[in-house]
N, CA, C and O atoms as CSV, one atom per row, in Angstrom:
chain,resi,resn,atom,element,x,y,z
A,1,MET,N,N,113.366,104.309,87.632
A,1,MET,CA,C,113.648,105.183,88.744
A,1,MET,C,C,112.719,106.382,88.730
A,1,MET,O,O,112.224,106.802,87.684
A,2,ASN,N,N,112.505,106.901,89.879
A,2,ASN,CA,C,111.681,108.082,90.035
A,2,ASN,C,C,112.509,109.313,89.695
A,2,ASN,O,O,113.705,109.348,89.984
A,3,ASN,N,N,111.901,110.312,89.091
A,3,ASN,CA,C,112.618,111.536,88.741
A,3,ASN,C,C,112.508,112.605,89.819
A,3,ASN,O,O,112.966,113.729,89.613
A,4,ALA,N,N,111.920,112.287,90.945
A,4,ALA,CA,C,111.787,113.265,92.022
A,4,ALA,C,C,113.155,113.612,92.586
A,4,ALA,O,O,114.048,112.765,92.612
A,5,PRO,N,N,113.328,114.838,93.035
A,5,PRO,CA,C,114.607,115.216,93.641
A,5,PRO,C,C,114.873,114.375,94.893
A,5,PRO,O,O,113.941,113.945,95.573
A,6,LEU,N,N,116.137,114.151,95.182
A,6,LEU,CA,C,116.527,113.333,96.330
A,6,LEU,C,C,115.908,113.860,97.617
A,6,LEU,O,O,115.552,113.073,98.494
A,7,ARG,N,N,115.775,115.175,97.746
A,7,ARG,CA,C,115.180,115.760,98.946
A,7,ARG,C,C,113.779,115.190,99.171
A,7,ARG,O,O,113.419,114.871,100.304
A,8,ASP,N,N,112.985,115.058,98.104
A,8,ASP,CA,C,111.645,114.500,98.233
A,8,ASP,C,C,111.694,113.035,98.634
A,8,ASP,O,O,110.878,112.578,99.435
A,9,ASN,N,N,112.646,112.301,98.082
A,9,ASN,CA,C,112.789,110.896,98.455
A,9,ASN,C,C,113.201,110.772,99.912
A,9,ASN,O,O,112.745,109.872,100.617
A,10,THR,N,N,114.050,111.662,100.357
A,10,THR,CA,C,114.471,111.639,101.753
A,10,THR,C,C,113.298,111.970,102.664
A,10,THR,O,O,113.144,111.365,103.725
A,11,THR,N,N,112.483,112.913,102.260
A,11,THR,CA,C,111.294,113.255,103.042
A,11,THR,C,C,110.370,112.052,103.145
A,11,THR,O,O,109.871,111.745,104.228
A,12,LEU,N,N,110.137,111.369,102.031
A,12,LEU,CA,C,109.282,110.182,102.052
A,12,LEU,C,C,109.918,109.075,102.874
A,12,LEU,O,O,109.224,108.414,103.646
A,13,SER,N,N,111.202,108.857,102.734
A,13,SER,CA,C,111.841,107.791,103.510
A,13,SER,C,C,111.754,108.097,105.010
A,13,SER,O,O,111.558,107.188,105.817
A,14,ASP,N,N,111.898,109.368,105.382
A,14,ASP,CA,C,111.740,109.752,106.798
A,14,ASP,C,C,110.318,109.450,107.276
A,14,ASP,O,O,110.116,108.943,108.380
A,15,ARG,N,N,109.351,109.765,106.438
A,15,ARG,CA,C,107.950,109.519,106.795
A,15,ARG,C,C,107.696,108.013,106.951
A,15,ARG,O,O,107.006,107.594,107.881
A,16,LEU,N,N,108.244,107.214,106.059
A,16,LEU,CA,C,108.076,105.766,106.157
A,16,LEU,C,C,108.679,105.229,107.455
A,16,LEU,O,O,108.115,104.337,108.089
A,17,GLN,N,N,109.817,105.773,107.840
A,17,GLN,CA,C,110.434,105.351,109.104
A,17,GLN,C,C,109.532,105.683,110.287
A,17,GLN,O,O,109.428,104.896,111.228
A,18,GLN,N,N,108.885,106.834,110.245
A,18,GLN,CA,C,107.960,107.214,111.324
A,18,GLN,C,C,106.777,106.260,111.398
A,18,GLN,O,O,106.313,105.908,112.482
A,19,LEU,N,N,106.299,105.851,110.235
A,19,LEU,CA,C,105.116,104.986,110.167
A,19,LEU,C,C,105.431,103.514,110.416
A,19,LEU,O,O,104.524,102.719,110.660
A,20,GLU,N,N,106.699,103.152,110.356
A,20,GLU,CA,C,107.101,101.739,110.406
A,20,GLU,C,C,106.519,100.946,111.569
A,20,GLU,O,O,105.912,99.903,111.327
A,21,PRO,N,N,106.669,101.379,112.811
A,21,PRO,CA,C,106.201,100.512,113.912
A,21,PRO,C,C,104.703,100.197,113.837
A,21,PRO,O,O,104.299,99.040,113.958
A,22,GLU,N,N,103.895,101.228,113.639
A,22,GLU,CA,C,102.448,101.018,113.582
A,22,GLU,C,C,102.043,100.235,112.336
A,22,GLU,O,O,101.185,99.355,112.404
A,23,ALA,N,N,102.655,100.551,111.208
A,23,ALA,CA,C,102.326,99.848,109.960
A,23,ALA,C,C,102.702,98.372,110.048
A,23,ALA,O,O,101.964,97.515,109.562
A,24,ALA,N,N,103.841,98.069,110.662
A,24,ALA,CA,C,104.265,96.670,110.805
A,24,ALA,C,C,103.269,95.899,111.664
A,24,ALA,O,O,102.943,94.752,111.359
A,25,GLU,N,N,102.788,96.521,112.733
A,25,GLU,CA,C,101.800,95.865,113.586
A,25,GLU,C,C,100.479,95.659,112.847
A,25,GLU,O,O,99.877,94.589,112.929
A,26,LYS,N,N,100.028,96.697,112.118
A,26,LYS,CA,C,98.769,96.583,111.384
A,26,LYS,C,C,98.863,95.528,110.286
A,26,LYS,O,O,97.940,94.733,110.108
A,27,ALA,N,N,99.962,95.517,109.560
A,27,ALA,CA,C,100.133,94.535,108.481
A,27,ALA,C,C,100.135,93.121,109.048
A,27,ALA,O,O,99.538,92.214,108.468
A,28,THR,N,N,100.797,92.937,110.166
A,28,THR,CA,C,100.851,91.613,110.792
A,28,THR,C,C,99.470,91.198,111.286
A,28,THR,O,O,99.081,90.036,111.171
A,29,GLN,N,N,98.744,92.146,111.831
A,29,GLN,CA,C,97.376,91.856,112.278
A,29,GLN,C,C,96.519,91.407,111.095
A,29,GLN,O,O,95.770,90.435,111.203
A,30,MET,N,N,96.626,92.112,109.967
A,30,MET,CA,C,95.873,91.721,108.770
A,30,MET,C,C,96.270,90.314,108.319
A,30,MET,O,O,95.416,89.493,107.984
A,31,PHE,N,N,97.578,90.051,108.315
A,31,PHE,CA,C,98.066,88.746,107.883
A,31,PHE,C,C,97.506,87.642,108.765
A,31,PHE,O,O,97.027,86.621,108.269
A,32,LEU,N,N,97.568,87.851,110.072
A,32,LEU,CA,C,97.121,86.810,110.999
A,32,LEU,C,C,95.603,86.659,111.000
A,32,LEU,O,O,95.096,85.585,111.323
A,33,GLU,N,N,94.871,87.709,110.648
A,33,GLU,CA,C,93.428,87.573,110.485
A,33,GLU,C,C,93.114,86.674,109.291
A,33,GLU,O,O,92.141,85.920,109.313
A,34,ASN,N,N,93.939,86.758,108.254
A,34,ASN,CA,C,93.761,85.911,107.073
A,34,ASN,C,C,94.284,84.497,107.293
A,34,ASN,O,O,93.846,83.558,106.628
A,35,HIS,N,N,95.213,84.349,108.218
A,35,HIS,CA,C,95.867,83.049,108.451
A,35,HIS,C,C,95.878,82.740,109.952
A,35,HIS,O,O,96.939,82.614,110.564
A,36,SER,N,N,94.704,82.622,110.521
A,36,SER,CA,C,94.599,82.377,111.960
A,36,SER,C,C,95.258,81.058,112.363
A,36,SER,O,O,95.612,80.865,113.526
A,37,ASP,N,N,95.417,80.161,111.405
A,37,ASP,CA,C,96.086,78.894,111.697
A,37,ASP,C,C,97.540,79.111,112.127
A,37,ASP,O,O,98.103,78.288,112.849
A,38,TRP,N,N,98.146,80.219,111.682
A,38,TRP,CA,C,99.520,80.504,112.100
A,38,TRP,C,C,99.566,80.791,113.602
A,38,TRP,O,O,100.510,80.385,114.281
A,39,LEU,N,N,98.561,81.482,114.121
A,39,LEU,CA,C,98.504,81.746,115.561
A,39,LEU,C,C,98.264,80.457,116.332
A,39,LEU,O,O,98.853,80.243,117.391
A,40,VAL,N,N,97.405,79.603,115.803
A,40,VAL,CA,C,97.128,78.326,116.456
A,40,VAL,C,C,98.395,77.475,116.483
A,40,VAL,O,O,98.744,76.889,117.508
A,41,LYS,N,N,99.074,77.416,115.340
A,41,LYS,CA,C,100.246,76.554,115.209
A,41,LYS,C,C,101.485,77.113,115.925
A,41,LYS,O,O,102.222,76.363,116.567
A,42,TYR,N,N,101.714,78.433,115.814
A,42,TYR,CA,C,102.958,79.021,116.327
A,42,TYR,C,C,102.780,79.925,117.538
A,42,TYR,O,O,103.762,80.353,118.146
A,43,GLY,N,N,101.542,80.215,117.889
A,43,GLY,CA,C,101.278,81.038,119.052
A,43,GLY,C,C,101.710,82.483,118.862
A,43,GLY,O,O,101.787,82.989,117.743
A,44,GLU,N,N,101.985,83.121,119.964
A,44,GLU,CA,C,102.350,84.541,119.951
A,44,GLU,C,C,103.645,84.791,119.176
A,44,GLU,O,O,103.912,85.912,118.742
A,45,ARG,N,N,104.425,83.761,119.012
A,45,ARG,CA,C,105.661,83.869,118.223
A,45,ARG,C,C,105.361,84.311,116.783
A,45,ARG,O,O,106.149,85.046,116.188
A,46,ALA,N,N,104.241,83.874,116.228
A,46,ALA,CA,C,103.846,84.272,114.873
A,46,ALA,C,C,103.653,85.777,114.791
A,46,ALA,O,O,104.072,86.402,113.817
A,47,ARG,N,N,103.028,86.363,115.797
A,47,ARG,CA,C,102.801,87.816,115.812
A,47,ARG,C,C,104.134,88.559,115.971
A,47,ARG,O,O,104.420,89.501,115.232
A,48,LYS,N,N,104.927,88.132,116.925
A,48,LYS,CA,C,106.201,88.816,117.192
A,48,LYS,C,C,107.108,88.799,115.964
A,48,LYS,O,O,107.651,89.833,115.574
A,49,LEU,N,N,107.267,87.640,115.364
A,49,LEU,CA,C,108.159,87.534,114.213
A,49,LEU,C,C,107.547,88.145,112.955
A,49,LEU,O,O,108.270,88.628,112.083
A,50,GLY,N,N,106.233,88.127,112.861
A,50,GLY,CA,C,105.569,88.790,111.737
A,50,GLY,C,C,105.813,90.295,111.757
A,50,GLY,O,O,106.089,90.901,110.722
A,51,ILE,N,N,105.710,90.888,112.937
A,51,ILE,CA,C,105.983,92.328,113.083
A,51,ILE,C,C,107.432,92.613,112.736
A,51,ILE,O,O,107.735,93.567,112.020
A,52,GLU,N,N,108.318,91.783,113.248
A,52,GLU,CA,C,109.747,91.965,112.977
A,52,GLU,C,C,110.039,91.881,111.467
A,52,GLU,O,O,110.777,92.703,110.925
A,53,ASP,N,N,109.458,90.890,110.809
A,53,ASP,CA,C,109.662,90.745,109.365
A,53,ASP,C,C,109.117,91.953,108.614
A,53,ASP,O,O,109.779,92.470,107.714
A,54,ALA,N,N,107.921,92.406,108.971
A,54,ALA,CA,C,107.324,93.580,108.309
A,54,ALA,C,C,108.215,94.803,108.500
A,54,ALA,O,O,108.355,95.619,107.589
A,55,GLN,N,N,108.813,94.932,109.675
A,55,GLN,CA,C,109.724,96.058,109.911
A,55,GLN,C,C,110.942,95.968,108.994
A,55,GLN,O,O,111.394,96.983,108.463
A,56,TYR,N,N,111.471,94.768,108.806
A,56,TYR,CA,C,112.611,94.607,107.896
A,56,TYR,C,C,112.206,94.985,106.467
A,56,TYR,O,O,112.964,95.657,105.767
A,57,HIS,N,N,111.026,94.560,106.036
A,57,HIS,CA,C,110.575,94.891,104.680
A,57,HIS,C,C,110.449,96.409,104.516
A,57,HIS,O,O,110.831,96.968,103.488
A,58,ILE,N,N,109.910,97.060,105.541
A,58,ILE,CA,C,109.760,98.519,105.478
A,58,ILE,C,C,111.126,99.191,105.489
A,58,ILE,O,O,111.332,100.175,104.778
A,59,GLU,N,N,112.057,98.681,106.276
A,59,GLU,CA,C,113.400,99.266,106.312
A,59,GLU,C,C,114.070,99.187,104.938
A,59,GLU,O,O,114.734,100.132,104.513
A,60,PHE,N,N,113.894,98.071,104.254
A,60,PHE,CA,C,114.470,97.972,102.907
A,60,PHE,C,C,113.730,98.871,101.930
A,60,PHE,O,O,114.339,99.415,101.009
A,61,LEU,N,N,112.430,99.034,102.114
A,61,LEU,CA,C,111.667,99.978,101.300
A,61,LEU,C,C,112.191,101.390,101.517
A,61,LEU,O,O,112.368,102.139,100.556
A,62,VAL,N,N,112.440,101.757,102.757
A,62,VAL,CA,C,112.975,103.082,103.091
A,62,VAL,C,C,114.283,103.329,102.345
A,62,VAL,O,O,114.462,104.378,101.726
A,63,GLY,N,N,115.187,102.371,102.405
A,63,GLY,CA,C,116.480,102.520,101.736
A,63,GLY,C,C,116.343,102.624,100.232
A,63,GLY,O,O,117.030,103.422,99.594
A,64,ALA,N,N,115.459,101.823,99.663
A,64,ALA,CA,C,115.252,101.848,98.210
A,64,ALA,C,C,114.635,103.169,97.770
A,64,ALA,O,O,115.019,103.721,96.739
A,65,VAL,N,N,113.679,103.682,98.548
A,65,VAL,CA,C,113.060,104.971,98.225
A,65,VAL,C,C,114.099,106.078,98.310
A,65,VAL,O,O,114.177,106.934,97.430
A,66,GLU,N,N,114.888,106.057,99.362
A,66,GLU,CA,C,115.912,107.097,99.520
A,66,GLU,C,C,116.936,107.024,98.391
A,66,GLU,O,O,117.422,108.054,97.924
A,67,ALA,N,N,117.263,105.815,97.956
A,67,ALA,CA,C,118.214,105.641,96.846
A,67,ALA,C,C,117.547,105.877,95.492
A,67,ALA,O,O,118.215,105.926,94.459
A,68,ASP,N,N,116.228,106.020,95.513
A,68,ASP,CA,C,115.462,106.240,94.285
A,68,ASP,C,C,115.648,105.080,93.312
A,68,ASP,O,O,115.853,105.282,92.116
A,69,SER,N,N,115.572,103.848,93.853
A,69,SER,CA,C,115.832,102.671,93.037
A,69,SER,C,C,114.837,101.553,93.344
A,69,SER,O,O,114.920,100.903,94.386
A,70,THR,N,N,113.902,101.339,92.429
A,70,THR,CA,C,113.021,100.189,92.595
A,70,THR,C,C,113.823,98.898,92.484
A,70,THR,O,O,113.446,97.881,93.066
A,71,GLN,N,N,114.929,98.932,91.737
A,71,GLN,CA,C,115.758,97.741,91.560
A,71,GLN,C,C,116.311,97.246,92.892
A,71,GLN,O,O,116.403,96.039,93.117
A,72,VAL,N,N,116.676,98.162,93.767
A,72,VAL,CA,C,117.172,97.779,95.093
A,72,VAL,C,C,116.094,96.992,95.837
A,72,VAL,O,O,116.378,95.960,96.445
A,73,PHE,N,N,114.865,97.482,95.785
A,73,PHE,CA,C,113.784,96.790,96.481
A,73,PHE,C,C,113.441,95.469,95.793
A,73,PHE,O,O,113.143,94.480,96.463
A,74,GLU,N,N,113.482,95.449,94.470
A,74,GLU,CA,C,113.254,94.196,93.739
A,74,GLU,C,C,114.285,93.154,94.147
A,74,GLU,O,O,113.935,92.003,94.407
A,75,ASN,N,N,115.543,93.546,94.205
A,75,ASN,CA,C,116.607,92.609,94.589
A,75,ASN,C,C,116.365,92.048,95.984
A,75,ASN,O,O,116.514,90.848,96.213
A,76,TYR,N,N,115.992,92.922,96.911
A,76,TYR,CA,C,115.710,92.479,98.274
A,76,TYR,C,C,114.543,91.491,98.289
A,76,TYR,O,O,114.630,90.433,98.911
A,77,CYS,N,N,113.455,91.838,97.607
A,77,CYS,CA,C,112.260,90.979,97.612
A,77,CYS,C,C,112.533,89.637,96.951
A,77,CYS,O,O,112.058,88.603,97.422
A,78,ASP,N,N,113.289,89.646,95.873
A,78,ASP,CA,C,113.668,88.396,95.204
A,78,ASP,C,C,114.460,87.522,96.174
A,78,ASP,O,O,114.187,86.332,96.327
A,79,TRP,N,N,115.427,88.127,96.812
A,79,TRP,CA,C,116.256,87.390,97.768
A,79,TRP,C,C,115.420,86.864,98.935
A,79,TRP,O,O,115.539,85.698,99.312
A,80,ALA,N,N,114.579,87.720,99.504
A,80,ALA,CA,C,113.761,87.317,100.652
A,80,ALA,C,C,112.811,86.187,100.262
A,80,ALA,O,O,112.626,85.247,101.036
A,81,ALA,N,N,112.206,86.262,99.079
A,81,ALA,CA,C,111.290,85.218,98.630
A,81,ALA,C,C,112.016,83.882,98.489
A,81,ALA,O,O,111.504,82.844,98.907
A,82,ARG,N,N,113.208,83.913,97.899
A,82,ARG,CA,C,113.979,82.671,97.735
A,82,ARG,C,C,114.400,82.113,99.086
A,82,ARG,O,O,114.362,80.901,99.300
A,83,LEU,N,N,114.796,82.979,99.987
A,83,LEU,CA,C,115.213,82.522,101.310
A,83,LEU,C,C,114.043,81.910,102.070
A,83,LEU,O,O,114.174,80.846,102.675
A,84,LEU,N,N,112.909,82.583,102.035
A,84,LEU,CA,C,111.738,82.039,102.723
A,84,LEU,C,C,111.334,80.693,102.137
A,84,LEU,O,O,110.995,79.769,102.876
A,85,GLU,N,N,111.369,80.580,100.814
A,85,GLU,CA,C,111.028,79.302,100.179
A,85,GLU,C,C,111.987,78.204,100.621
A,85,GLU,O,O,111.579,77.056,100.799
A,86,SER,N,N,113.254,78.548,100.797
A,86,SER,CA,C,114.215,77.542,101.251
A,86,SER,C,C,113.916,77.092,102.680
A,86,SER,O,O,114.396,76.051,103.127
A,87,ARG,N,N,113.116,77.889,103.390
A,87,ARG,CA,C,112.716,77.568,104.761
A,87,ARG,C,C,111.315,76.968,104.818
A,87,ARG,O,O,110.763,76.767,105.900
A,88,GLY,N,N,110.737,76.681,103.637
A,88,GLY,CA,C,109.420,76.067,103.596
A,88,GLY,C,C,108.266,77.042,103.675
A,88,GLY,O,O,107.131,76.631,103.914
A,89,ILE,N,N,108.527,78.324,103.480
A,89,ILE,CA,C,107.473,79.352,103.515
A,89,ILE,C,C,107.274,79.852,102.084
A,89,ILE,O,O,108.182,80.439,101.495
A,90,ALA,N,N,106.100,79.620,101.538
A,90,ALA,CA,C,105.810,79.971,100.151
A,90,ALA,C,C,105.944,81.473,99.914
A,90,ALA,O,O,105.597,82.282,100.774
A,91,LYS,N,N,106.448,81.831,98.743
A,91,LYS,CA,C,106.672,83.238,98.422
A,91,LYS,C,C,105.381,84.034,98.364
A,91,LYS,O,O,105.407,85.257,98.501
A,92,ASN,N,N,104.242,83.359,98.162
A,92,ASN,CA,C,102.979,84.100,98.142
A,92,ASN,C,C,102.698,84.774,99.485
A,92,ASN,O,O,101.971,85.766,99.533
A,93,PHE,N,N,103.265,84.248,100.578
A,93,PHE,CA,C,103.093,84.897,101.877
A,93,PHE,C,C,103.838,86.232,101.923
A,93,PHE,O,O,103.348,87.191,102.521
A,94,LEU,N,N,105.008,86.304,101.304
A,94,LEU,CA,C,105.736,87.570,101.230
A,94,LEU,C,C,104.980,88.559,100.344
A,94,LEU,O,O,104.872,89.739,100.681
A,95,VAL,N,N,104.462,88.087,99.227
A,95,VAL,CA,C,103.680,88.947,98.328
A,95,VAL,C,C,102.494,89.526,99.092
A,95,VAL,O,O,102.218,90.722,99.005
A,96,GLU,N,N,101.801,88.684,99.834
A,96,GLU,CA,C,100.657,89.130,100.632
A,96,GLU,C,C,101.096,90.140,101.692
A,96,GLU,O,O,100.427,91.152,101.903
A,97,ASP,N,N,102.203,89.870,102.349
A,97,ASP,CA,C,102.706,90.769,103.390
A,97,ASP,C,C,103.042,92.141,102.804
A,97,ASP,O,O,102.755,93.164,103.426
A,98,LEU,N,N,103.639,92.172,101.630
A,98,LEU,CA,C,103.958,93.459,100.995
A,98,LEU,C,C,102.693,94.256,100.699
A,98,LEU,O,O,102.670,95.476,100.862
A,99,THR,N,N,101.654,93.573,100.269
A,99,THR,CA,C,100.375,94.241,100.010
A,99,THR,C,C,99.785,94.789,101.300
A,99,THR,O,O,99.263,95.904,101.322
A,100,GLN,N,N,99.866,94.015,102.368
A,100,GLN,CA,C,99.326,94.453,103.649
A,100,GLN,C,C,100.138,95.609,104.227
A,100,GLN,O,O,99.579,96.504,104.861
A,101,ILE,N,N,101.432,95.593,104.015
A,101,ILE,CA,C,102.272,96.711,104.455
A,101,ILE,C,C,101.878,97.977,103.694
A,101,ILE,O,O,101.733,99.046,104.288
A,102,GLU,N,N,101.708,97.852,102.397
A,102,GLU,CA,C,101.293,99.003,101.591
A,102,GLU,C,C,99.955,99.562,102.092
A,102,GLU,O,O,99.789,100.775,102.217
A,103,THR,N,N,99.021,98.680,102.370
A,103,THR,CA,C,97.711,99.086,102.890
A,103,THR,C,C,97.852,99.775,104.242
A,103,THR,O,O,97.196,100.785,104.493
A,104,ALA,N,N,98.693,99.244,105.104
A,104,ALA,CA,C,98.882,99.811,106.437
A,104,ALA,C,C,99.576,101.172,106.384
A,104,ALA,O,O,99.318,102.025,107.233
A,105,LEU,N,N,100.448,101.385,105.404
A,105,LEU,CA,C,101.150,102.664,105.273
A,105,LEU,C,C,100.258,103.751,104.675
A,105,LEU,O,O,100.417,104.930,104.990
A,106,ARG,N,N,99.336,103.360,103.826
A,106,ARG,CA,C,98.540,104.303,103.022
A,106,ARG,C,C,97.923,105.460,103.815
A,106,ARG,O,O,98.048,106.602,103.373
A,107,PRO,N,N,97.267,105.236,104.959
A,107,PRO,CA,C,96.617,106.362,105.651
A,107,PRO,C,C,97.581,107.462,106.113
A,107,PRO,O,O,97.164,108.605,106.302
A,108,GLY,N,N,98.829,107.138,106.292
A,108,GLY,CA,C,99.802,108.122,106.768
A,108,GLY,C,C,100.538,108.852,105.661
A,108,GLY,O,O,101.432,109.653,105.933
A,109,LEU,N,N,100.168,108.581,104.398
A,109,LEU,CA,C,100.891,109.150,103.263
A,109,LEU,C,C,99.982,110.029,102.415
A,109,LEU,O,O,98.772,109.812,102.349
A,110,SER,N,N,100.577,111.016,101.775
A,110,SER,CA,C,99.839,111.820,100.809
A,110,SER,C,C,99.561,110.970,99.577
A,110,SER,O,O,100.131,109.890,99.429
A,111,LEU,N,N,98.693,111.445,98.698
A,111,LEU,CA,C,98.399,110.701,97.468
A,111,LEU,C,C,99.652,110.512,96.625
A,111,LEU,O,O,99.864,109.443,96.052
A,112,GLU,N,N,100.474,111.539,96.548
A,112,GLU,CA,C,101.723,111.433,95.778
A,112,GLU,C,C,102.653,110.392,96.401
A,112,GLU,O,O,103.261,109.594,95.688
A,113,GLU,N,N,102.762,110.403,97.719
A,113,GLU,CA,C,103.605,109.421,98.409
A,113,GLU,C,C,103.053,108.013,98.242
A,113,GLU,O,O,103.817,107.064,98.072
A,114,GLN,N,N,101.727,107.870,98.288
A,114,GLN,CA,C,101.104,106.566,98.083
A,114,GLN,C,C,101.445,106.010,96.700
A,114,GLN,O,O,101.671,104.810,96.539
A,115,THR,N,N,101.477,106.889,95.716
A,115,THR,CA,C,101.798,106.478,94.343
A,115,THR,C,C,103.232,105.967,94.257
A,115,THR,O,O,103.497,104.955,93.608
A,116,VAL,N,N,104.146,106.661,94.907
A,116,VAL,CA,C,105.550,106.234,94.900
A,116,VAL,C,C,105.688,104.885,95.608
A,116,VAL,O,O,106.332,103.974,95.090
A,117,VAL,N,N,105.091,104.761,96.775
A,117,VAL,CA,C,105.177,103.509,97.536
A,117,VAL,C,C,104.539,102.367,96.739
A,117,VAL,O,O,105.072,101.257,96.718
A,118,ALA,N,N,103.414,102.628,96.092
A,118,ALA,CA,C,102.747,101.594,95.298
A,118,ALA,C,C,103.664,101.099,94.174
A,118,ALA,O,O,103.700,99.905,93.879
A,119,ARG,N,N,104.390,102.006,93.562
A,119,ARG,CA,C,105.310,101.613,92.475
A,119,ARG,C,C,106.414,100.703,93.006
A,119,ARG,O,O,106.747,99.701,92.373
A,120,PHE,N,N,106.977,101.040,94.151
A,120,PHE,CA,C,108.028,100.214,94.745
A,120,PHE,C,C,107.470,98.853,95.172
A,120,PHE,O,O,108.098,97.820,94.939
A,121,MET,N,N,106.289,98.856,95.798
A,121,MET,CA,C,105.714,97.594,96.264
A,121,MET,C,C,105.335,96.688,95.094
A,121,MET,O,O,105.510,95.472,95.167
A,122,GLU,N,N,104.822,97.272,94.026
A,122,GLU,CA,C,104.489,96.475,92.846
A,122,GLU,C,C,105.755,95.844,92.264
A,122,GLU,O,O,105.745,94.680,91.863
A,123,ALA,N,N,106.826,96.605,92.220
A,123,ALA,CA,C,108.102,96.061,91.734
A,123,ALA,C,C,108.577,94.927,92.640
A,123,ALA,O,O,109.086,93.917,92.155
A,124,GLY,N,N,108.414,95.088,93.943
A,124,GLY,CA,C,108.807,94.042,94.887
A,124,GLY,C,C,107.977,92.785,94.732
A,124,GLY,O,O,108.509,91.675,94.752
A,125,ARG,N,N,106.661,92.958,94.576
A,125,ARG,CA,C,105.790,91.792,94.389
A,125,ARG,C,C,106.121,91.063,93.086
A,125,ARG,O,O,106.135,89.833,93.037
A,126,ALA,N,N,106.385,91.831,92.044
A,126,ALA,CA,C,106.743,91.220,90.757
A,126,ALA,C,C,108.037,90.424,90.895
A,126,ALA,O,O,108.162,89.337,90.332
A,127,ALA,N,N,108.990,90.958,91.636
A,127,ALA,CA,C,110.262,90.257,91.836
A,127,ALA,C,C,110.054,88.946,92.587
A,127,ALA,O,O,110.725,87.954,92.305
A,128,CYS,N,N,109.135,88.940,93.532
A,128,CYS,CA,C,108.845,87.711,94.280
A,128,CYS,C,C,108.292,86.629,93.370
A,128,CYS,O,O,108.532,85.442,93.590
A,129,ASN,N,N,107.558,87.035,92.359
A,129,ASN,CA,C,106.874,86.082,91.484
A,129,ASN,C,C,107.693,85.658,90.280
A,129,ASN,O,O,107.275,84.775,89.531
A,130,ARG,N,N,108.852,86.271,90.079
A,130,ARG,CA,C,109.704,85.886,88.951
A,130,ARG,C,C,110.331,84.535,89.197
A,130,ARG,O,O,110.711,84.195,90.317
A,131,GLU,N,N,110.430,83.779,88.133
A,131,GLU,CA,C,111.155,82.510,88.219
A,131,GLU,C,C,112.638,82.840,88.143
A,131,GLU,O,O,113.060,83.657,87.325
A,132,THR,N,N,113.408,82.214,88.978
A,132,THR,CA,C,114.845,82.466,88.974
A,132,THR,C,C,115.550,81.311,88.294
A,132,THR,O,O,115.096,80.167,88.338
A,133,SER,N,N,116.655,81.629,87.672
A,133,SER,CA,C,117.443,80.573,87.042
A,133,SER,C,C,118.863,80.644,87.584
A,133,SER,O,O,119.555,81.650,87.427
A,134,GLY,N,N,119.272,79.594,88.204
A,134,GLY,CA,C,120.630,79.522,88.726
A,134,GLY,C,C,120.798,80.294,90.019
A,134,GLY,O,O,119.900,81.023,90.440
A,135,PRO,N,N,121.958,80.130,90.652
A,135,PRO,CA,C,122.216,80.806,91.922
A,135,PRO,C,C,122.379,82.307,91.707
A,135,PRO,O,O,122.865,82.766,90.674
A,136,LYS,N,N,121.960,83.038,92.709
A,136,LYS,CA,C,122.108,84.497,92.681
A,136,LYS,C,C,122.989,84.907,93.846
A,136,LYS,O,O,123.215,84.144,94.786
A,137,GLN,N,N,123.471,86.115,93.757
A,137,GLN,CA,C,124.244,86.685,94.850
A,137,GLN,C,C,123.392,86.646,96.107
A,137,GLN,O,O,122.200,86.946,96.043
A,138,PRO,N,N,123.961,86.290,97.235
A,138,PRO,CA,C,123.169,86.311,98.460
A,138,PRO,C,C,122.772,87.741,98.791
A,138,PRO,O,O,123.499,88.694,98.511
A,139,GLY,N,N,121.615,87.858,99.387
A,139,GLY,CA,C,121.116,89.166,99.806
A,139,GLY,C,C,121.653,89.511,101.177
A,139,GLY,O,O,122.560,88.849,101.681
A,140,PRO,N,N,121.101,90.533,101.773
A,140,PRO,CA,C,121.549,90.951,103.101
A,140,PRO,C,C,121.215,89.874,104.129
A,140,PRO,O,O,120.213,89.171,104.005
A,141,LEU,N,N,122.036,89.761,105.106
A,141,LEU,CA,C,121.792,88.802,106.171
A,141,LEU,C,C,121.001,89.502,107.257
A,141,LEU,O,O,121.491,90.428,107.903
A,142,ILE,N,N,119.772,89.050,107.452
A,142,ILE,CA,C,118.923,89.643,108.468
A,142,ILE,C,C,118.303,88.538,109.295
A,142,ILE,O,O,117.986,87.469,108.773
A,143,SER,N,N,118.132,88.783,110.555
A,143,SER,CA,C,117.595,87.752,111.433
A,143,SER,C,C,116.144,87.443,111.145
A,143,SER,O,O,115.659,86.371,111.508
A,144,ALA,N,N,115.437,88.362,110.496
A,144,ALA,CA,C,114.014,88.150,110.235
A,144,ALA,C,C,113.774,86.953,109.346
A,144,ALA,O,O,112.673,86.403,109.348
A,145,THR,N,N,114.756,86.535,108.594
A,145,THR,CA,C,114.524,85.437,107.673
A,145,THR,C,C,115.223,84.158,108.109
A,145,THR,O,O,115.338,83.216,107.325
A,146,GLU,N,N,115.683,84.118,109.332
A,146,GLU,CA,C,116.218,82.872,109.851
A,146,GLU,C,C,115.068,81.878,109.968
A,146,GLU,O,O,113.900,82.253,109.867
A,147,THR,N,N,115.399,80.646,110.176
A,147,THR,CA,C,114.339,79.659,110.331
A,147,THR,C,C,113.509,80.037,111.542
A,147,THR,O,O,113.979,79.986,112.678
A,148,ARG,N,N,112.278,80.414,111.285
A,148,ARG,CA,C,111.395,80.907,112.346
A,148,ARG,C,C,110.241,79.978,112.593
A,148,ARG,O,O,109.854,79.748,113.738
A,149,PHE,N,N,109.685,79.442,111.527
A,149,PHE,CA,C,108.518,78.590,111.660
A,149,PHE,C,C,108.869,77.235,111.084
A,149,PHE,O,O,109.017,77.092,109.870
A,150,PRO,N,N,109.004,76.240,111.944
A,150,PRO,CA,C,109.324,74.912,111.438
A,150,PRO,C,C,108.249,74.440,110.474
A,150,PRO,O,O,107.070,74.748,110.652
A,151,THR,N,N,108.645,73.702,109.465
A,151,THR,CA,C,107.691,73.232,108.479
A,151,THR,C,C,106.976,71.963,108.921
A,151,THR,O,O,106.133,71.448,108.186
A,152,GLN,N,N,107.287,71.461,110.077
A,152,GLN,CA,C,106.676,70.212,110.552
A,152,GLN,C,C,105.404,70.491,111.305
A,152,GLN,O,O,104.751,69.561,111.779
């Protein structure tokens, strides 16, 4: 956990909320530039749902930062990675999306804020890459992770 006072975490979480719409669009643009086949295969739906998913990831980041708990974000990322995999979407896509979100947020943050966000995102990426054993508690139910892209 971060030792910063809650007021500072609240300030950062407020800033992340302000940056969310633009950062989600930029992250999705980066993702689709790397995976243009998603646009070919899914059309504009890939962009719309990509932005929506990035917004959900940022919203959970906001809550975890405000709670001063990387564990909260790790739990979310672990859950999201497992859910996406159950839908035929490899967890490496979530890892990539988290990196792109971090990159998209960076210009709007101070160096100190960038360091805090980087710590949370690294924890989230690590959680995505952990091997899980046995069933886990279900995570939050969000529409962003419903079956969006058929695997066929």
